[in-house]
Biopython code that builds the backbone (N, CA, C, O; Angstrom):
import numpy as np
from Bio.PDB.StructureBuilder import StructureBuilder

atoms = [
    (1, "MET", "N", (-4.191, -21.871, 21.857)),
    (1, "MET", "CA", (-2.742, -21.980, 21.239)),
    (1, "MET", "C", (-2.893, -21.793, 19.830)),
    (1, "MET", "O", (-2.132, -21.014, 19.256)),
    (2, "ILE", "N", (-3.830, -22.445, 19.165)),
    (2, "ILE", "CA", (-3.837, -22.386, 17.649)),
    (2, "ILE", "C", (-4.168, -20.930, 17.352)),
    (2, "ILE", "O", (-3.649, -20.369, 16.387)),
    (3, "LYS", "N", (-5.003, -20.317, 18.147)),
    (3, "LYS", "CA", (-5.268, -18.975, 17.641)),
    (3, "LYS", "C", (-4.192, -17.989, 17.772)),
    (3, "LYS", "O", (-4.122, -16.997, 17.046)),
    (4, "ILE", "N", (-3.354, -18.263, 18.698)),
    (4, "ILE", "CA", (-2.106, -17.287, 19.030)),
    (4, "ILE", "C", (-1.044, -17.619, 17.754)),
    (4, "ILE", "O", (-0.310, -16.742, 17.299)),
    (5, "MET", "N", (-1.060, -18.793, 17.318)),
    (5, "MET", "CA", (-0.059, -19.121, 16.279)),
    (5, "MET", "C", (-0.817, -18.340, 14.957)),
    (5, "MET", "O", (-0.125, -17.609, 14.248)),
    (6, "LEU", "N", (-1.964, -18.488, 14.721)),
    (6, "LEU", "CA", (-2.586, -17.967, 13.513)),
    (6, "LEU", "C", (-2.287, -16.444, 13.602)),
    (6, "LEU", "O", (-1.922, -15.797, 12.620)),
    (7, "LEU", "N", (-2.452, -15.942, 14.768)),
    (7, "LEU", "CA", (-2.452, -14.499, 14.560)),
    (7, "LEU", "C", (-1.008, -13.841, 14.610)),
    (7, "LEU", "O", (-0.834, -12.687, 14.220)),
    (8, "PHE", "N", (-0.035, -14.587, 15.080)),
    (8, "PHE", "CA", (1.494, -14.468, 14.781)),
    (8, "PHE", "C", (1.802, -14.467, 13.495)),
    (8, "PHE", "O", (2.521, -13.581, 13.032)),
    (9, "VAL", "N", (1.235, -15.593, 12.640)),
    (9, "VAL", "CA", (1.616, -15.638, 11.226)),
    (9, "VAL", "C", (1.002, -14.555, 10.566)),
    (9, "VAL", "O", (1.613, -14.118, 9.591)),
    (10, "PHE", "N", (-0.083, -14.013, 10.876)),
    (10, "PHE", "CA", (-0.962, -13.092, 10.110)),
    (10, "PHE", "C", (0.017, -11.871, 10.306)),
    (10, "PHE", "O", (0.519, -11.336, 9.318)),
    (11, "ILE", "N", (0.229, -11.529, 11.304)),
    (11, "ILE", "CA", (0.930, -10.257, 11.739)),
    (11, "ILE", "C", (2.401, -10.205, 11.031)),
    (11, "ILE", "O", (2.888, -9.192, 10.531)),
    (12, "THR", "N", (2.987, -11.439, 11.083)),
    (12, "THR", "CA", (4.414, -11.653, 10.540)),
    (12, "THR", "C", (3.912, -11.336, 9.039)),
    (12, "THR", "O", (4.395, -10.307, 8.566)),
    (13, "THR", "N", (3.294, -11.835, 8.465)),
    (13, "THR", "CA", (3.044, -11.693, 6.829)),
    (13, "THR", "C", (2.816, -10.332, 6.574)),
    (13, "THR", "O", (3.439, -9.803, 5.653)),
    (14, "LEU", "N", (1.962, -9.636, 7.294)),
    (14, "LEU", "CA", (1.727, -8.033, 6.988)),
    (14, "LEU", "C", (3.179, -7.433, 7.340)),
    (14, "LEU", "O", (3.653, -6.660, 6.508)),
    (15, "LEU", "N", (3.843, -7.684, 8.363)),
    (15, "LEU", "CA", (5.041, -6.842, 8.613)),
    (15, "LEU", "C", (5.843, -7.428, 7.224)),
    (15, "LEU", "O", (6.264, -6.408, 6.679)),
    (16, "PHE", "N", (6.142, -8.306, 6.613)),
    (16, "PHE", "CA", (7.195, -8.661, 5.941)),
    (16, "PHE", "C", (6.834, -8.784, 4.373)),
    (16, "PHE", "O", (7.682, -9.209, 3.589)),
    (17, "SER", "N", (5.611, -8.417, 3.965)),
    (17, "SER", "CA", (4.981, -8.331, 2.817)),
    (17, "SER", "C", (4.584, -7.109, 2.442)),
    (17, "SER", "O", (3.967, -7.021, 1.381)),
    (18, "ALA", "N", (4.801, -6.125, 3.087)),
    (18, "ALA", "CA", (4.487, -4.611, 2.856)),
    (18, "ALA", "C", (4.902, -4.002, 1.441)),
    (18, "ALA", "O", (6.065, -4.169, 1.073)),
    (19, "VAL", "N", (4.043, -3.332, 0.660)),
    (19, "VAL", "CA", (4.682, -3.005, -0.533)),
    (19, "VAL", "C", (5.123, -1.427, -0.169)),
    (19, "VAL", "O", (4.391, -0.617, 0.401)),
    (20, "ASN", "N", (6.341, -1.210, -0.583)),
    (20, "ASN", "CA", (6.950, -0.053, -0.703)),
    (20, "ASN", "C", (6.189, 0.951, -1.518)),
    (20, "ASN", "O", (6.477, 0.828, -2.708)),
    (21, "VAL", "N", (5.374, 1.840, -1.300)),
    (21, "VAL", "CA", (4.735, 2.542, -2.451)),
    (21, "VAL", "C", (5.882, 3.815, -3.121)),
    (21, "VAL", "O", (5.591, 4.421, -4.152)),
    (22, "ASN", "N", (6.920, 4.027, -2.508)),
    (22, "ASN", "CA", (8.060, 4.665, -3.068)),
    (22, "ASN", "C", (8.968, 3.942, -4.044)),
    (22, "ASN", "O", (9.717, 4.614, -4.754)),
    (23, "ARG", "N", (8.954, 2.630, -4.128)),
    (23, "ARG", "CA", (9.784, 1.792, -5.036)),
    (23, "ARG", "C", (8.912, 0.890, -5.845)),
    (23, "ARG", "O", (9.353, 0.382, -6.876)),
    (24, "ALA", "N", (7.743, 0.675, -5.446)),
    (24, "ALA", "CA", (6.923, -0.508, -6.238)),
    (24, "ALA", "C", (6.518, -0.174, -7.549)),
    (24, "ALA", "O", (6.131, 0.951, -7.867)),
    (25, "ASN", "N", (6.602, -1.139, -8.313)),
    (25, "ASN", "CA", (6.176, -1.016, -9.774)),
    (25, "ASN", "C", (4.734, -1.140, -9.903)),
    (25, "ASN", "O", (4.138, -1.383, -8.854)),
    (26, "SER", "N", (4.023, -1.024, -11.000)),
    (26, "SER", "CA", (2.675, -1.058, -11.405)),
    (26, "SER", "C", (2.186, -2.535, -10.853)),
    (26, "SER", "O", (1.212, -2.585, -10.101)),
    (27, "ALA", "N", (2.881, -3.730, -11.241)),
    (27, "ALA", "CA", (2.497, -5.047, -10.796)),
    (27, "ALA", "C", (2.464, -5.292, -9.202)),
    (27, "ALA", "O", (1.627, -5.956, -8.591)),
    (28, "GLN", "N", (3.563, -4.604, -8.675)),
    (28, "GLN", "CA", (3.584, -5.022, -7.225)),
    (28, "GLN", "C", (2.394, -4.011, -6.397)),
    (28, "GLN", "O", (1.812, -4.494, -5.425)),
    (29, "LEU", "N", (2.156, -2.928, -6.741)),
    (29, "LEU", "CA", (0.993, -1.891, -6.350)),
    (29, "LEU", "C", (-0.305, -2.450, -6.618)),
    (29, "LEU", "O", (-1.206, -2.066, -5.873)),
    (30, "GLN", "N", (-0.613, -3.330, -7.582)),
    (30, "GLN", "CA", (-1.818, -3.927, -7.921)),
    (30, "GLN", "C", (-1.955, -4.868, -7.150)),
    (30, "GLN", "O", (-3.087, -5.320, -7.324)),
    (31, "THR", "N", (-1.236, -5.612, -6.118)),
    (31, "THR", "CA", (-1.234, -6.472, -5.197)),
    (31, "THR", "C", (-2.058, -6.077, -3.936)),
    (31, "THR", "O", (-2.496, -6.915, -3.147)),
    (32, "LEU", "N", (-2.245, -4.651, -3.803)),
    (32, "LEU", "CA", (-2.923, -4.099, -2.556)),
    (32, "LEU", "C", (-4.458, -4.130, -2.843)),
    (32, "LEU", "O", (-4.977, -4.099, -3.959)),
    (33, "ASN", "N", (-5.052, -4.193, -1.709)),
    (33, "ASN", "CA", (-6.308, -4.159, -1.610)),
    (33, "ASN", "C", (-6.830, -2.720, -2.365)),
    (33, "ASN", "O", (-6.235, -1.691, -2.044)),
    (34, "GLY", "N", (-7.922, -2.636, -3.354)),
    (34, "GLY", "CA", (-8.494, -1.772, -3.984)),
    (34, "GLY", "C", (-7.619, -1.040, -5.148)),
    (34, "GLY", "O", (-8.050, 0.005, -5.635)),
    (35, "ILE", "N", (-6.554, -1.522, -5.529)),
    (35, "ILE", "CA", (-5.626, -0.805, -6.496)),
    (35, "ILE", "C", (-5.513, -1.714, -7.654)),
    (35, "ILE", "O", (-5.094, -2.864, -7.525)),
    (36, "GLY", "N", (-5.929, -1.151, -8.922)),
    (36, "GLY", "CA", (-5.775, -1.664, -9.981)),
    (36, "GLY", "C", (-4.878, -1.167, -11.048)),
    (36, "GLY", "O", (-4.047, -0.366, -10.619)),
    (37, "PRO", "N", (-4.813, -1.400, -12.248)),
    (37, "PRO", "CA", (-4.010, -0.888, -13.248)),
    (37, "PRO", "C", (-4.121, 0.731, -13.199)),
    (37, "PRO", "O", (-3.094, 1.391, -13.038)),
    (38, "THR", "N", (-5.149, 1.243, -13.315)),
    (38, "THR", "CA", (-5.348, 2.578, -13.166)),
    (38, "THR", "C", (-4.769, 3.234, -12.032)),
    (38, "THR", "O", (-3.862, 4.057, -12.155)),
    (39, "LYS", "N", (-5.331, 2.851, -10.779)),
    (39, "LYS", "CA", (-4.813, 3.525, -9.747)),
    (39, "LYS", "C", (-3.219, 3.175, -9.517)),
    (39, "LYS", "O", (-2.469, 4.000, -8.995)),
    (40, "ALA", "N", (-2.840, 2.078, -9.884)),
    (40, "ALA", "CA", (-1.271, 2.080, -9.621)),
    (40, "ALA", "C", (-0.718, 3.059, -10.518)),
    (40, "ALA", "O", (0.226, 3.658, -10.002)),
    (41, "GLN", "N", (-1.013, 3.444, -11.773)),
    (41, "GLN", "CA", (-0.257, 4.143, -12.459)),
    (41, "GLN", "C", (-0.634, 5.756, -11.945)),
    (41, "GLN", "O", (0.191, 6.638, -12.184)),
    (42, "GLU", "N", (-1.739, 6.047, -11.330)),
    (42, "GLU", "CA", (-1.793, 7.138, -10.528)),
    (42, "GLU", "C", (-0.869, 7.396, -9.535)),
    (42, "GLU", "O", (-0.238, 8.452, -9.480)),
    (43, "ILE", "N", (-0.742, 6.389, -8.660)),
    (43, "ILE", "CA", (0.523, 6.524, -7.414)),
    (43, "ILE", "C", (1.768, 6.563, -7.867)),
    (43, "ILE", "O", (2.659, 7.100, -7.208)),
    (44, "ILE", "N", (2.009, 5.937, -9.184)),
    (44, "ILE", "CA", (3.462, 5.975, -9.847)),
    (44, "ILE", "C", (3.647, 7.639, -10.259)),
    (44, "ILE", "O", (4.750, 8.167, -10.119)),
    (45, "LYS", "N", (2.679, 8.275, -10.687)),
    (45, "LYS", "CA", (2.870, 9.334, -11.382)),
    (45, "LYS", "C", (2.598, 10.330, -10.340)),
    (45, "LYS", "O", (3.138, 11.424, -10.504)),
    (46, "TYR", "N", (1.855, 10.162, -9.282)),
    (46, "TYR", "CA", (2.103, 11.069, -8.272)),
    (46, "TYR", "C", (3.565, 11.003, -7.609)),
    (46, "TYR", "O", (4.320, 11.972, -7.523)),
    (47, "ARG", "N", (3.796, 9.926, -7.231)),
    (47, "ARG", "CA", (5.401, 9.716, -6.754)),
    (47, "ARG", "C", (6.344, 10.444, -7.322)),
    (47, "ARG", "O", (7.175, 11.089, -6.683)),
    (48, "LYS", "N", (6.264, 10.380, -8.751)),
    (48, "LYS", "CA", (7.393, 11.118, -9.545)),
    (48, "LYS", "C", (7.188, 12.565, -9.625)),
    (48, "LYS", "O", (8.107, 13.289, -10.007)),
    (49, "SER", "N", (5.887, 13.102, -9.246)),
    (49, "SER", "CA", (5.722, 14.553, -9.566)),
    (49, "SER", "C", (5.931, 15.054, -8.152)),
    (49, "SER", "O", (6.103, 16.259, -7.967)),
    (50, "HIS", "N", (5.928, 14.190, -7.136)),
    (50, "HIS", "CA", (5.973, 14.890, -5.829)),
    (50, "HIS", "C", (7.164, 14.593, -5.046)),
    (50, "HIS", "O", (7.307, 15.061, -3.917)),
    (51, "GLY", "N", (8.133, 13.739, -5.667)),
    (51, "GLY", "CA", (9.488, 13.308, -5.004)),
    (51, "GLY", "C", (9.156, 12.015, -4.256)),
    (51, "GLY", "O", (10.139, 11.582, -3.655)),
    (52, "GLY", "N", (8.019, 11.255, -4.121)),
    (52, "GLY", "CA", (7.796, 10.081, -3.263)),
    (52, "GLY", "C", (6.788, 10.578, -2.205)),
    (52, "GLY", "O", (6.403, 11.747, -2.164)),
    (53, "PHE", "N", (6.451, 9.768, -1.490)),
    (53, "PHE", "CA", (5.413, 9.760, -0.268)),
    (53, "PHE", "C", (6.202, 9.895, 0.921)),
    (53, "PHE", "O", (7.089, 9.110, 1.259)),
    (54, "LYS", "N", (5.819, 10.988, 1.581)),
    (54, "LYS", "CA", (6.504, 11.132, 3.103)),
    (54, "LYS", "C", (5.746, 10.390, 4.098)),
    (54, "LYS", "O", (6.378, 9.950, 5.059)),
    (55, "THR", "N", (4.305, 10.148, 4.013)),
    (55, "THR", "CA", (3.627, 9.438, 4.948)),
    (55, "THR", "C", (2.507, 8.374, 4.177)),
    (55, "THR", "O", (1.960, 8.773, 3.149)),
    (56, "VAL", "N", (2.276, 7.370, 4.574)),
    (56, "VAL", "CA", (1.220, 6.524, 4.183)),
    (56, "VAL", "C", (-0.188, 7.207, 3.858)),
    (56, "VAL", "O", (-0.940, 6.854, 2.950)),
    (57, "ASP", "N", (-0.395, 8.181, 4.701)),
    (57, "ASP", "CA", (-1.679, 8.866, 4.497)),
    (57, "ASP", "C", (-1.686, 9.879, 3.561)),
    (57, "ASP", "O", (-2.692, 10.539, 3.302)),
    (58, "GLU", "N", (-0.474, 10.050, 2.978)),
    (58, "GLU", "CA", (-0.527, 10.957, 1.597)),
    (58, "GLU", "C", (-0.994, 10.284, 0.492)),
    (58, "GLU", "O", (-1.250, 10.975, -0.494)),
    (59, "LEU", "N", (-1.176, 9.031, 0.423)),
    (59, "LEU", "CA", (-2.026, 8.270, -0.660)),
    (59, "LEU", "C", (-3.210, 8.799, -0.944)),
    (59, "LEU", "O", (-3.701, 8.576, -2.050)),
    (60, "VAL", "N", (-3.984, 9.715, 0.141)),
    (60, "VAL", "CA", (-5.398, 10.007, -0.262)),
    (60, "VAL", "C", (-5.215, 11.310, -1.241)),
    (60, "VAL", "O", (-6.203, 11.782, -1.804)),
    (61, "ASN", "N", (-4.101, 11.786, -1.394)),
    (61, "ASN", "CA", (-3.900, 12.893, -2.403)),
    (61, "ASN", "C", (-3.864, 12.330, -3.843)),
    (61, "ASN", "O", (-4.012, 13.067, -4.818)),
    (62, "VAL", "N", (-3.653, 10.930, -3.947)),
    (62, "VAL", "CA", (-3.850, 10.314, -5.299)),
    (62, "VAL", "C", (-4.990, 10.392, -5.868)),
    (62, "VAL", "O", (-5.959, 10.212, -5.131)),
    (63, "LYS", "N", (-5.259, 10.689, -7.380)),
    (63, "LYS", "CA", (-6.447, 10.581, -7.856)),
    (63, "LYS", "C", (-6.928, 9.012, -7.819)),
    (63, "LYS", "O", (-6.216, 8.029, -8.023)),
    (64, "GLY", "N", (-8.413, 9.042, -7.483)),
    (64, "GLY", "CA", (-8.847, 7.583, -7.276)),
    (64, "GLY", "C", (-8.876, 7.086, -5.814)),
    (64, "GLY", "O", (-9.740, 6.331, -5.366)),
    (65, "ILE", "N", (-7.843, 7.590, -5.128)),
    (65, "ILE", "CA", (-7.835, 6.840, -3.679)),
    (65, "ILE", "C", (-8.374, 7.776, -2.466)),
    (65, "ILE", "O", (-7.792, 8.805, -2.124)),
    (66, "GLY", "N", (-9.369, 7.365, -1.959)),
    (66, "GLY", "CA", (-9.857, 8.121, -1.009)),
    (66, "GLY", "C", (-9.717, 7.533, 0.317)),
    (66, "GLY", "O", (-8.937, 6.585, 0.409)),
    (67, "PRO", "N", (-10.342, 7.931, 1.373)),
    (67, "PRO", "CA", (-10.066, 7.314, 2.811)),
    (67, "PRO", "C", (-10.560, 5.864, 2.814)),
    (67, "PRO", "O", (-10.027, 5.120, 3.637)),
    (68, "LYS", "N", (-11.287, 5.473, 2.195)),
    (68, "LYS", "CA", (-12.052, 4.060, 2.383)),
    (68, "LYS", "C", (-11.070, 3.040, 1.634)),
    (68, "LYS", "O", (-10.982, 1.850, 1.935)),
    (69, "THR", "N", (-10.334, 3.678, 0.602)),
    (69, "THR", "CA", (-9.362, 2.707, 0.055)),
    (69, "THR", "C", (-8.061, 2.535, 0.538)),
    (69, "THR", "O", (-7.221, 1.646, 0.400)),
    (70, "LEU", "N", (-8.104, 3.903, 1.309)),
    (70, "LEU", "CA", (-6.727, 3.819, 2.078)),
    (70, "LEU", "C", (-6.974, 2.854, 3.346)),
    (70, "LEU", "O", (-6.044, 2.152, 3.744)),
    (71, "ILE", "N", (-8.053, 2.827, 3.889)),
    (71, "ILE", "CA", (-8.225, 1.996, 5.022)),
    (71, "ILE", "C", (-8.207, 0.672, 4.527)),
    (71, "ILE", "O", (-7.957, -0.175, 5.385)),
    (72, "LYS", "N", (-8.423, 0.221, 3.263)),
    (72, "LYS", "CA", (-8.441, -1.146, 2.862)),
    (72, "LYS", "C", (-6.862, -1.480, 2.834)),
    (72, "LYS", "O", (-6.415, -2.589, 3.128)),
    (73, "MET", "N", (-6.212, -0.564, 2.508)),
    (73, "MET", "CA", (-4.701, -1.140, 2.264)),
    (73, "MET", "C", (-3.511, -0.451, 3.035)),
    (73, "MET", "O", (-2.315, -0.551, 2.762)),
    (74, "LYS", "N", (-3.991, 0.145, 3.879)),
    (74, "LYS", "CA", (-3.241, 0.882, 4.870)),
    (74, "LYS", "C", (-1.867, 0.057, 5.480)),
    (74, "LYS", "O", (-0.673, 0.353, 5.421)),
    (75, "TYR", "N", (-2.518, -1.017, 6.042)),
    (75, "TYR", "CA", (-1.271, -2.158, 6.586)),
    (75, "TYR", "C", (-0.781, -3.000, 5.646)),
    (75, "TYR", "O", (-0.337, -4.097, 5.985)),
    (76, "GLN", "N", (-0.797, -2.626, 4.435)),
    (76, "GLN", "CA", (-0.230, -3.493, 3.364)),
    (76, "GLN", "C", (1.036, -2.830, 2.654)),
    (76, "GLN", "O", (1.848, -3.406, 1.929)),
    (77, "VAL", "N", (1.015, -1.309, 3.076)),
    (77, "VAL", "CA", (2.035, -0.534, 2.658)),
    (77, "VAL", "C", (3.000, 0.069, 3.482)),
    (77, "VAL", "O", (2.811, 0.026, 4.698)),
    (78, "THR", "N", (3.989, 0.618, 3.040)),
    (78, "THR", "CA", (4.949, 1.260, 3.773)),
    (78, "THR", "C", (5.791, 2.204, 2.736)),
    (78, "THR", "O", (5.913, 2.038, 1.522)),
    (79, "ILE", "N", (6.363, 3.288, 3.590)),
    (79, "ILE", "CA", (7.182, 4.172, 2.652)),
    (79, "ILE", "C", (8.639, 3.935, 2.708)),
    (79, "ILE", "O", (9.351, 4.524, 1.895)),
    (80, "ARG", "N", (9.136, 3.173, 3.538)),
    (80, "ARG", "CA", (10.714, 2.821, 3.624)),
    (80, "ARG", "C", (11.009, 1.607, 3.146)),
    (80, "ARG", "O", (12.174, 1.209, 3.150)),
]
sb = StructureBuilder()
sb.init_structure("model")
sb.init_model(0)
sb.init_chain("A")
sb.init_seg("    ")
for serial, (resi, resn, name, xyz) in enumerate(atoms, 1):
    if name == "N":
        sb.init_residue(resn, " ", resi, " ")
    sb.init_atom(name, np.array(xyz, "f"), 0.0, 1.0, " ", f" {name:<3s}", serial, name[0])
structure = sb.get_structure()
């Protein structure tokens, strides 16, 4: 029973604490796994020049973010 409750809390936290990469500022982006100040600025730069992200997977097009970084943060982000 305790494991089920912990799993519920974990999933709920993930769902309600997702960072919107189309709206987040640098500080908010830096809360994501693998994202520091430089990558946060690259996300903002990419977002401005491409009119926002249409999918989460598009983050791999940002300088400094590869498939491994995307895997680390994929469930922490949203585009809506």
